[in-house]
C-alpha positions, -999 to 999 in steps of 0.1 A, spaced: -120 261 -446 -115 296 -433 -105 321 -459 -84 351 -448 -89 384 -464 -69 416 -461 -88 449 -458 -73 483 -466 -88 513 -448 -84 549 -460 -69 570 -433 -89 598 -419 -58 617 -407 -35 642 -424 -3 655 -409 7 691 -418 42 705 -423 43 714 -386 35 678 -376 0 686 -365 -26 658 -371 -59 669 -387 -90 651 -397 -88 648 -434 -110 672 -454 -118 693 -423 -104 721 -403 -105 700 -371 -73 689 -353 -71 654 -338 -63 669 -304 -97 688 -305 -116 655 -307 -93 640 -281 -99 670 -257 -136 665 -261 -132 630 -249 -107 638 -221 -123 670 -208 -159 660 -211 -157 622 -210 -177 621 -242 -182 589 -262 -176 589 -300 -214 591 -304 -216 621 -281 -188 638 -300 -207 632 -332 -238 646 -316 -219 677 -306 -201 680 -340 -225 665 -366 -202 676 -394 -177 649 -383 -185 613 -392 -182 585 -366 -154 571 -388 -135 604 -386 -140 605 -348 -129 569 -343 -99 576 -366 -89 606 -345 -91 585 -313 -72 557 -329 -45 580 -339 -44 595 -304 -41 561 -287 -14 550 -312 6 582 -305 -6 591 -270 27 601 -254 36 625 -283 1 640 -283 -1 643 -245 32 662 -246 20 684 -274 -12 693 -255 8 700 -223 32 723 -242 2 741 -258 -14 746 -223 18 759 -208 22 783 -238 -14 795 -234 -10 801 -197 23 820 -203 6 842 -229 -24 848 -206 -1 859 -178 17 883 -201 -15 898 -214 -31 902 -180 -30 933 -158 -3 927 -131 -22 948 -105 -53 927 -110 -33 895 -108 -18 906 -75 -52 915 -61 -66 882 -71 -37 864 -56 -41 883 -23 -78 874 -23 -71 838 -29 -46 837 0 -70 855 23 -95 827 20 
């Protein structure tokens, strides 16, 4: 006869007061692990090789959290990227930006 057991797993994710997901006990955001996967195509093992201070369990936990909350995290990453681009444009030299735009159009 097959016996069914229930397992309880400790979460590797903490949510701060701003709603940002972090790997528990670290200063690494879930989106940082996700961006390594999305931007570089890294496997969990490669992420672990690149960030040996993170356990494979933490990395898999971050990826699990991402896939369970993908639309919200994708929207958060898109907002962050837009905010970064807006700040970069404000901080840049307008004359230089114009020259670069002119050079780009001349190609």
